[in-house]
TIZABA-639328 format. One record per residue (C-alpha): x, y, z; residue number from 1. Coordinates in Angstrom, 2 decimals, decimal comma, always signed. Layout:
# TIZABA-639328
{east=X	north=Y	up=Z	seq=NUM} $
...
# end
This chain:
# TIZABA-639328
{east=-122,00	north=-21,99	up=+95,60	seq=1} $
{east=-122,41	north=-24,24	up=+92,55	seq=2} $
{east=-119,97	north=-26,99	up=+91,76	seq=3} $
{east=-118,19	north=-27,39	up=+88,40	seq=4} $
{east=-120,44	north=-30,30	up=+87,38	seq=5} $
{east=-123,55	north=-28,11	up=+87,84	seq=6} $
{east=-122,08	north=-25,37	up=+85,66	seq=7} $
{east=-121,28	north=-27,75	up=+82,78	seq=8} $
{east=-124,80	north=-29,23	up=+82,61	seq=9} $
{east=-127,25	north=-27,63	up=+80,22	seq=10} $
{east=-130,76	north=-26,73	up=+81,29	seq=11} $
{east=-133,45	north=-29,00	up=+79,87	seq=12} $
{east=-135,99	north=-27,37	up=+77,57	seq=13} $
{east=-139,28	north=-26,63	up=+79,34	seq=14} $
{east=-141,23	north=-29,19	up=+77,30	seq=15} $
{east=-138,75	north=-31,99	up=+78,17	seq=16} $
{east=-138,94	north=-31,02	up=+81,83	seq=17} $
{east=-142,73	north=-31,01	up=+81,74	seq=18} $
{east=-143,41	north=-34,13	up=+79,67	seq=19} $
{east=-140,60	north=-36,48	up=+80,63	seq=20} $
{east=-139,61	north=-35,37	up=+84,13	seq=21} $
{east=-142,83	north=-34,10	up=+85,68	seq=22} $
{east=-145,45	north=-36,21	up=+83,86	seq=23} $
{east=-143,19	north=-39,23	up=+83,42	seq=24} $
{east=-143,50	north=-40,19	up=+79,76	seq=25} $
{east=-141,15	north=-43,02	up=+78,69	seq=26} $
{east=-137,59	north=-41,97	up=+77,90	seq=27} $
{east=-137,65	north=-44,07	up=+74,72	seq=28} $
{east=-140,18	north=-41,60	up=+73,26	seq=29} $
{east=-137,75	north=-38,74	up=+73,80	seq=30} $
{east=-134,90	north=-40,57	up=+72,08	seq=31} $
{east=-137,16	north=-41,49	up=+69,13	seq=32} $
{east=-138,38	north=-37,90	up=+68,88	seq=33} $
{east=-134,85	north=-36,49	up=+68,94	seq=34} $
{east=-133,70	north=-39,01	up=+66,30	seq=35} $
{east=-136,63	north=-38,15	up=+63,98	seq=36} $
{east=-136,02	north=-34,44	up=+64,54	seq=37} $
{east=-132,39	north=-34,84	up=+63,52	seq=38} $
{east=-133,37	north=-36,81	up=+60,40	seq=39} $
{east=-136,01	north=-34,22	up=+59,49	seq=40} $
{east=-133,63	north=-31,30	up=+59,86	seq=41} $
{east=-131,08	north=-33,14	up=+57,73	seq=42} $
{east=-133,70	north=-33,84	up=+55,04	seq=43} $
{east=-134,82	north=-30,20	up=+55,01	seq=44} $
{east=-131,23	north=-29,02	up=+54,77	seq=45} $
{east=-130,55	north=-31,30	up=+51,78	seq=46} $
{east=-133,76	north=-30,40	up=+49,89	seq=47} $
{east=-134,16	north=-26,65	up=+50,47	seq=48} $
{east=-134,70	north=-25,75	up=+46,80	seq=49} $
{east=-137,28	north=-28,46	up=+46,19	seq=50} $
{east=-139,18	north=-27,55	up=+49,35	seq=51} $
{east=-139,11	north=-23,84	up=+48,44	seq=52} $
{east=-140,49	north=-24,56	up=+44,95	seq=53} $
{east=-143,25	north=-26,73	up=+46,41	seq=54} $
{east=-144,21	north=-24,01	up=+48,90	seq=55} $
{east=-144,37	north=-21,42	up=+46,10	seq=56} $
{east=-146,56	north=-23,67	up=+43,92	seq=57} $
{east=-148,92	north=-24,51	up=+46,79	seq=58} $
{east=-149,16	north=-20,84	up=+47,79	seq=59} $
{east=-149,98	north=-19,94	up=+44,18	seq=60} $
{east=-152,71	north=-22,55	up=+44,00	seq=61} $
{east=-154,18	north=-21,42	up=+47,32	seq=62} $
{east=-154,09	north=-17,81	up=+46,12	seq=63} $
{east=-155,79	north=-18,50	up=+42,76	seq=64} $
{east=-158,39	north=-21,06	up=+43,96	seq=65} $
{east=-160,91	north=-18,55	up=+45,41	seq=66} $
{east=-160,76	north=-16,50	up=+42,20	seq=67} $
{east=-161,42	north=-19,57	up=+40,07	seq=68} $
{east=-164,25	north=-20,69	up=+42,35	seq=69} $
{east=-165,91	north=-17,24	up=+42,28	seq=70} $
{east=-165,60	north=-17,02	up=+38,49	seq=71} $
{east=-167,03	north=-20,51	up=+38,04	seq=72} $
{east=-169,94	north=-19,76	up=+40,35	seq=73} $
{east=-170,66	north=-16,45	up=+38,63	seq=74} $
{east=-170,50	north=-18,04	up=+35,19	seq=75} $
{east=-172,88	north=-20,80	up=+36,26	seq=76} $
{east=-175,33	north=-18,24	up=+37,70	seq=77} $
{east=-175,23	north=-16,15	up=+34,52	seq=78} $
{east=-175,78	north=-19,20	up=+32,33	seq=79} $
{east=-178,77	north=-20,42	up=+34,35	seq=80} $
{east=-180,31	north=-16,94	up=+34,56	seq=81} $
{east=-179,88	north=-16,43	up=+30,80	seq=82} $
{east=-181,65	north=-19,73	up=+30,12	seq=83} $
{east=-184,44	north=-18,74	up=+32,50	seq=84} $
{east=-184,88	north=-15,32	up=+30,89	seq=85} $
{east=-184,98	north=-16,92	up=+27,44	seq=86} $
{east=-187,57	north=-19,43	up=+28,59	seq=87} $
{east=-189,94	north=-16,81	up=+29,99	seq=88} $
{east=-189,16	north=-14,38	up=+27,15	seq=89} $
{east=-189,15	north=-11,19	up=+29,19	seq=90} $
{east=-189,50	north=-8,91	up=+26,17	seq=91} $
{east=-189,70	north=-10,41	up=+22,73	seq=92} $
{east=-187,84	north=-7,42	up=+21,32	seq=93} $
{east=-184,77	north=-7,91	up=+23,55	seq=94} $
{east=-181,76	north=-9,38	up=+21,85	seq=95} $
{east=-179,17	north=-11,81	up=+23,21	seq=96} $
{east=-176,88	north=-9,06	up=+24,57	seq=97} $
{east=-179,70	north=-7,47	up=+26,56	seq=98} $
{east=-180,70	north=-10,80	up=+28,11	seq=99} $
{east=-177,08	north=-11,50	up=+29,05	seq=100} $
{east=-176,78	north=-8,03	up=+30,61	seq=101} $
{east=-179,91	north=-8,65	up=+32,68	seq=102} $
{east=-178,49	north=-12,02	up=+33,81	seq=103} $
{east=-175,16	north=-10,45	up=+34,84	seq=104} $
{east=-176,97	north=-7,73	up=+36,76	seq=105} $
{east=-179,15	north=-10,27	up=+38,55	seq=106} $
{east=-176,20	north=-12,47	up=+39,52	seq=107} $
{east=-174,34	north=-9,49	up=+40,97	seq=108} $
{east=-177,17	north=-8,36	up=+43,24	seq=109} $
{east=-179,78	north=-6,85	up=+40,95	seq=110} $
{east=-183,32	north=-7,95	up=+40,37	seq=111} $
{east=-185,07	north=-9,48	up=+37,39	seq=112} $
{east=-187,54	north=-7,39	up=+35,42	seq=113} $
{east=-191,17	north=-8,31	up=+35,82	seq=114} $
# end
């Protein structure tokens, strides 16, 4: 049968049991960790709106970045291919729109005319 003092004691979390009881890390680390955790939770509680806005802005940037990178890369490829096609003058009768169309086709997986 358990005594009253055993019933009133809380069980230690598994990580405290493992790190500080079994492995033997210094107790001062646990007290510093618990103090910082309390300060962090208090900070988060006081600044919920600001943190939420920052998370939304960062998520938006992370969402848009691959699109911007792909568009930039595609634009660069089209520009370089257009310059190349103009320099070799594929067909002298082709106008600017035709050369640009060939460049877009090449940059999206097509081949250049010979």
